[in-house]
C-alpha positions in Angstrom: -3.9 -14.1 6.0 -6.6 -11.7 5.0 -8.9 -11.8 2.3 -7.8 -14.7 0.1 -9.7 -14.4 -3.2 -9.8 -17.3 -6.0 -8.8 -15.6 -9.5 -7.3 -17.4 -12.9 -3.4 -16.2 -13.4 -3.3 -13.9 -10.8 0.4 -12.3 -10.1 2.2 -10.1 -7.6 3.2 -6.9 -9.9 6.5 -6.3 -8.1 8.8 -7.1 -5.7 8.4 -5.6 -2.7 6.2 -6.0 0.2 2.8 -4.8 -0.2 3.0 -4.8 -4.0 -0.2 -5.2 -5.7 -2.2 -8.4 -7.0 -3.0 -8.2 -10.7 -5.3 -10.7 -12.3 -8.0 -10.7 -15.0 -8.8 -7.0 -15.0 -9.0 -6.1 -11.3 -6.2 -5.5 -8.4 -6.1 -6.1 -4.7 -3.9 -3.9 -2.8 -2.8 -3.5 1.1 -3.1 -0.3 2.7 -0.1 -1.4 4.9 3.2 -1.6 3.4 4.5 -4.3 5.8 1.8 -6.4 4.0 3.3 -9.6 2.0 1.0 -10.3 -0.9 1.4 -13.5 -2.1 -0.3 -15.3 -5.2 -0.5 -18.7 -6.3 -2.2 -20.8 -9.0 -5.8 -19.9 -8.6 -5.4 -17.6 -5.9 -3.8 -15.0 -3.7 -2.9 -14.2 -0.1 -2.1 -11.1 2.1 0.1 -12.2 4.9 0.7 -9.5 7.9 3.8 -10.5 10.2 2.9 -10.0 13.6 6.4 -9.5 16.0 4.2 -9.6 19.4 1.1 -11.7 19.7 -2.6 -10.4 19.9 -4.1 -8.7 23.1 -7.1 -9.7 24.1 -9.5 -7.1 23.6 -7.7 -4.9 21.7 -8.9 -4.3 18.0 -6.5 -5.2 14.9 -7.4 -3.6 11.8 -6.0 -3.5 8.3 -7.7 -2.1 5.0 -7.0 -3.7 1.8 -8.2 -2.2 -1.8 -9.6 -3.4 -4.6 -10.1 -1.7 -8.1 -10.5 -2.4 -11.6 -8.9 -1.4 -15.0 -9.2 -1.0 -18.7 -7.6 -3.2 -20.7 -3.9 -2.1 -21.6 -4.5 1.0 -18.7 -3.2 -1.1 -15.4 -0.9 1.7 -14.5 -2.9 4.6 -15.4 -5.5 3.4 -13.4 -3.3 2.5 -10.2 -1.9 5.5 -10.3 -5.4 7.3 -10.4 -6.5 5.0 -7.5 -3.2 6.1 -5.9 -4.1 9.5 -5.9 -7.9 9.3 -4.8 -6.9 7.1 -1.7 -3.9 9.6 -0.5 -4.6 12.3 1.9 -2.7 14.7 -0.6 -2.6 14.1 -4.4 1.0 13.3 -5.6 2.4 16.6 -6.8 6.2 18.6 -6.1 6.1 19.5 -2.4 8.3 22.2 -0.8 9.4 21.1 2.7 12.1 24.0 4.1 13.6 23.5 7.3 14.5 26.7 9.0 16.5 25.5 12.1 19.7 26.2 10.2 18.7 30.2 9.2 17.2 30.9 12.5 19.2 29.1 15.1 22.4 27.4 14.5 24.9 29.5 15.8 22.4 31.2 18.2 20.8 29.8 21.4 17.2 30.0 21.2 15.3 31.9 23.7 
């Protein structure tokens, strides 16, 4: 379990793993999409399922973000946070696979 917080009336905003935990005017969200976020009366936790035992002498690190939002602005402020935390801000992205044009019927040389 990482970062156990105590807060009034926290709840998980979503139904999938790694959904943000919201309480009062702040949110808590893990960077790893496999982290299970849980909220219960008076506190929250983030559980990391490990399939293999921890190796001695090898570091294991995870990142969790804590942010705030204005009244009625949870969605807008969380999206702003996501764009700042991402390597590349959200935008249309043209991805072109050229293997069909270059060499589908021709052997590569």
